[in-house]
C-alpha positions as CSV (number, residue, x, y, z in Angstrom):
1,M,125.4,94.5,75.3
2,S,124.0,90.9,75.2
3,R,123.8,88.2,77.7
4,S,122.4,84.7,77.6
5,L,121.5,84.1,81.1
6,T,118.0,83.2,81.7
7,S,116.4,85.7,83.9
8,P,115.6,84.6,87.5
9,S,113.4,87.7,88.2
10,S,109.9,86.3,88.3
11,E,110.9,84.0,91.2
12,Y,111.4,87.0,93.5
13,F,107.9,88.8,93.0
14,P,105.0,88.1,95.3
15,V,102.9,86.3,92.7
16,F,99.4,85.4,93.4
17,N,97.6,82.6,91.1
18,I,93.8,82.4,90.5
19,Q,93.1,79.8,93.1
20,K,93.8,81.9,95.9
21,F,90.8,83.9,95.2
22,D,88.4,80.9,94.6
23,P,86.4,80.4,97.5
24,D,86.2,76.8,96.9
25,H,90.0,76.5,96.3
26,R,89.6,74.3,93.3
27,N,92.2,73.9,90.4
28,D,89.8,73.6,87.4
29,R,88.2,77.0,87.2
30,D,89.4,79.2,84.4
31,V,87.6,82.1,85.1
32,L,86.4,83.6,88.6
33,F,83.8,86.5,88.9
34,H,83.6,88.6,92.0
35,K,81.6,91.7,93.0
36,L,83.4,94.3,94.9
37,Y,81.6,96.4,97.5
38,G,83.3,98.7,100.0
39,E,86.7,99.5,101.1
40,R,89.6,97.4,100.0
41,L,93.4,97.9,100.4
42,I,96.3,96.5,98.9
43,E,99.3,98.0,100.6
44,S,102.2,96.1,98.9
45,P,103.0,96.0,95.2
46,H,102.3,92.5,94.1
47,K,101.5,90.7,90.6
48,H,99.3,88.1,89.4
49,D,99.7,85.0,87.0
50,F,96.2,85.7,85.5
51,F,94.3,88.6,83.6
52,I,92.1,90.9,85.6
53,I,89.2,93.0,84.1
54,M,87.6,95.5,86.9
55,L,84.3,97.1,85.8
56,F,83.6,100.0,88.2
57,R,79.7,101.3,88.3
58,R,80.9,103.4,91.1
59,G,84.6,104.2,92.3
60,E,86.5,106.2,94.7
61,G,90.0,105.9,95.6
62,L,93.4,105.0,94.0
63,H,94.7,102.3,91.8
64,M,98.5,101.8,91.2
65,I,99.3,100.1,87.9
66,D,103.1,99.6,87.1
67,F,103.4,102.6,89.4
68,A,101.2,104.9,87.4
69,E,98.5,106.3,89.7
70,Y,94.9,106.3,88.4
71,T,91.8,107.7,90.1
72,L,88.9,105.7,90.5
73,G,85.7,107.0,88.9
74,D,82.2,106.0,88.0
75,Y,81.5,103.9,84.5
76,Q,85.4,102.9,84.2
77,I,87.1,99.9,83.3
78,H,90.6,98.9,84.8
79,L,92.9,96.1,83.3
80,V,95.9,94.3,85.1
81,F,97.7,92.1,82.9
82,P,99.6,89.0,84.0
83,D,103.1,90.1,85.4
84,Q,102.1,93.5,85.9
85,V,102.5,95.0,89.4
86,H,99.6,96.8,91.2
87,Q,98.3,97.9,94.6
88,W,95.0,99.8,95.5
89,H,93.0,101.7,97.9
90,I,89.6,101.6,97.1
91,F,87.1,103.4,99.3
92,E,83.9,102.5,100.9
93,Q,81.3,104.0,98.2
94,T,83.1,101.5,95.5
95,E,80.6,99.2,93.6
96,A,82.5,96.8,90.9
97,Y,82.5,93.6,89.1
98,Q,85.5,91.6,88.3
99,L,86.7,88.8,86.1
100,M,90.0,87.0,86.7
101,I,91.0,84.7,83.8
102,R,94.0,82.2,84.0
103,R,96.9,83.0,81.8
104,P,96.3,79.9,79.5
105,V,92.6,81.2,78.7
106,F,94.0,84.6,78.3
107,E,96.5,83.6,75.7
108,R,93.9,81.7,73.9
109,I,91.3,84.9,73.8
110,S,94.1,87.4,73.5
111,S,93.5,87.8,69.8
112,S,90.2,89.3,70.7
113,F,91.8,92.1,72.0
114,R,93.3,93.0,68.4
115,Y,96.4,94.5,69.6
116,P,99.4,93.1,71.6
117,S,98.8,93.5,75.4
118,M,101.6,96.0,75.7
119,Y,99.5,98.6,73.8
120,Y,96.6,98.3,76.4
121,Q,99.0,98.4,79.2
122,Q,99.8,102.0,78.3
123,H,96.1,102.6,78.7
124,P,94.9,100.4,81.5
125,V,92.1,102.7,82.7
126,M,89.0,103.6,80.3
127,Q,86.2,105.7,80.9
128,L,83.0,104.5,79.7
129,T,79.6,105.7,78.8
130,E,76.8,104.5,80.6
131,P,75.4,102.3,77.5
132,T,78.9,101.0,77.0
133,F,79.2,100.1,80.8
134,Q,75.7,98.2,80.7
135,T,76.7,96.3,77.7
136,L,79.8,95.0,79.3
137,L,77.8,94.3,82.6
138,Q,75.6,92.2,80.7
139,E,78.5,90.1,79.4
140,F,79.8,90.0,82.9
141,K,76.7,88.7,84.4
142,A,76.1,86.3,81.6
143,I,79.6,84.6,82.5
144,E,78.7,84.8,86.3
145,Q,75.5,83.1,85.3
146,E,77.4,80.3,83.5
147,I,80.2,79.5,85.8
148,Q,77.8,79.3,89.0
149,H,75.4,76.8,87.6
150,P,77.3,73.4,87.0
151,P,78.2,71.7,84.6
152,V,79.8,74.7,83.2
153,L,80.1,75.1,79.5
154,W,83.8,76.7,79.6
155,E,83.7,77.1,75.5
156,L,80.9,79.4,76.1
157,V,82.6,81.2,79.1
158,Q,85.5,81.5,76.8
159,A,83.7,83.0,73.9
160,R,82.0,85.6,76.1
161,C,85.5,86.6,77.5
162,Q,86.3,87.1,73.8
163,V,83.4,89.4,73.1
164,V,84.5,91.3,76.2
165,G,87.9,91.7,74.7
166,L,86.5,93.0,71.3
167,L,84.4,95.6,73.3
168,I,87.5,96.8,75.2
169,S,89.3,97.0,71.8
170,K,86.4,98.9,70.5
171,I,86.4,101.4,73.4
172,A,90.2,101.8,73.3
173,E,90.4,102.4,69.6
174,R,87.8,105.4,69.9
175,T,89.3,106.8,73.0
176,F,93.2,106.9,72.5
177,K,94.6,107.9,69.2
178,D,97.9,106.4,69.5
179,F,96.5,103.2,68.5
180,D,96.4,104.7,64.8
181,I,100.1,104.8,65.1
182,F,100.4,101.0,65.9
183,R,97.8,100.2,63.4
184,S,99.4,102.2,60.4
185,V,102.9,101.7,61.1
186,P,103.7,98.1,61.4
187,V,107.6,98.5,62.2
188,I,106.7,100.4,65.2
189,S,104.4,97.4,66.5
190,K,107.0,94.8,65.7
191,L,109.9,97.2,67.5
192,I,107.8,97.1,70.7
193,H,107.0,93.4,70.3
194,L,110.7,92.6,70.0
195,V,111.8,94.7,73.0
196,E,109.5,92.8,75.2
197,Q,111.2,89.8,74.2
198,H,114.8,90.9,74.1
199,Y,115.1,94.1,76.6
200,K,116.9,92.3,79.2
201,V,119.9,91.1,77.1
202,Q,119.7,93.7,74.4
203,H,119.9,97.5,74.9
204,T,120.9,98.7,71.6
205,V,118.9,100.1,68.5
206,S,121.1,98.5,66.0
207,F,120.3,95.2,67.3
208,Y,116.5,95.7,66.8
209,A,117.1,97.4,63.4
210,D,118.9,94.4,62.3
211,L,115.9,92.2,63.2
212,L,113.6,94.6,61.5
213,H,116.1,94.5,58.2
214,I,116.2,98.3,58.4
215,S,119.0,100.8,59.5
216,A,119.3,102.1,63.0
217,N,119.0,105.5,61.4
218,Y,116.0,104.9,59.6
219,L,114.1,103.0,62.6
220,N,114.9,106.4,64.7
221,V,113.5,108.3,61.7
222,L,110.2,106.4,61.7
223,C,109.8,106.3,65.6
224,R,110.2,110.1,65.7
225,K,107.9,110.8,62.9
226,H,105.2,108.5,64.0
227,A,105.7,108.2,67.8
228,S,107.6,111.4,68.6
229,R,110.3,109.5,70.4
230,S,113.5,107.7,69.5
231,A,113.7,104.0,69.2
232,S,116.0,104.0,72.0
233,H,113.2,105.6,74.3
234,F,111.1,102.4,73.7
235,I,114.0,100.3,74.9
236,Q,114.9,102.6,77.8
237,D,111.1,102.7,78.9
238,R,110.7,98.9,79.0
239,I,114.0,98.4,81.2
240,L,113.0,101.2,83.7
241,L,109.7,99.6,84.0
242,E,111.0,96.1,84.9
243,A,113.7,98.0,87.3
244,K,110.9,99.7,89.2
245,R,109.1,96.4,89.3
246,L,112.0,94.7,90.8
247,L,112.9,97.6,93.3
248,K,109.4,97.7,94.5
249,A,108.1,94.0,94.5
250,S,111.1,91.9,95.1
251,D,114.0,91.5,97.5
252,L,116.7,91.4,94.9
253,T,119.8,93.3,95.6
254,F,120.7,96.2,93.6
255,K,123.5,94.1,92.1
256,Q,121.1,91.4,91.3
257,I,118.9,93.7,89.6
258,A,121.5,95.1,87.4
259,F,122.5,91.8,86.2
260,D,119.2,90.7,85.7
261,L,118.4,93.5,83.2
262,G,121.8,93.2,81.5
263,F,123.9,95.7,83.2
264,Y,127.5,94.6,83.9
265,D,127.6,96.3,87.3
266,H,125.9,98.0,89.8
267,A,127.2,101.6,89.1
268,N,126.2,101.3,85.6
269,F,122.6,100.5,86.3
270,S,122.3,103.0,89.2
271,K,123.7,105.7,86.7
272,F,121.2,104.8,84.1
273,F,118.4,104.7,86.7
274,K,119.0,108.1,88.1
275,T,119.5,109.5,84.5
276,H,116.0,108.7,83.6
277,T,114.0,109.1,87.0
278,N,116.2,111.9,88.7
279,M,116.3,109.2,91.7
280,T,118.7,106.9,92.8
281,P,117.6,103.3,93.0
282,T,117.8,103.6,96.8
283,A,115.4,106.5,97.1
284,F,113.0,104.8,94.7
285,R,112.8,101.7,96.9
286,E,112.5,103.5,100.0
287,Q,109.8,105.9,98.5
288,K,106.5,105.3,100.0
């Protein structure tokens, strides 16, 4: 299935830019630093056009990132990438530190994360040892010191953000074994990257296999052998994630969502959604 229409979906999300969180409402700040103490509540799902790193010394509450629920705890790091949907309820005992990084700067430093962002989006919450927490906190505070004392040397701030990215990559590699798959099987990495580019207009394994210059059958063999899932699962999971984002955080009709995601009609989309979630789009949207 293919379609050449440019997707309008990003216009329908509540999207917050970084200036909204700058107490001085300036437009020239690439990075913001905040300390978070006490209770905070975000009831409605929304997304940002910037990257967020949250470092928790003490944490109690719940954080929902792309509809996966994470329990806050002591010595954790949470990542929210541009365009991800999130909401949270942070309890009174929480103490955390937050970096907000504008999208252009994040794109410049993204190589320091060593892997494409979709890998980290599968593991947005990581448990830290106290020494690792202190190492990251030292970098956070160095960034805070630099941006609070003009003139700001933004090249230095960016370099420190890159150090933070490298530290996060080191933690992820040590914590999650599936990172070995992405490193050792380049075809799967390329498939995930291609799906991210084309999932709204291309739903077939054969399309991605052609771009990878292998057969659809061999692509499925590789995916099942190294990732314990078929190639079609990578495609379906990405479509489902976007469908959930649109259902919860936009006012699009079901017909508009179906068309935006490459389905020819509402019935086809509803059948796909229910098959993979055991819920109708209506039930999911109304779910609290």
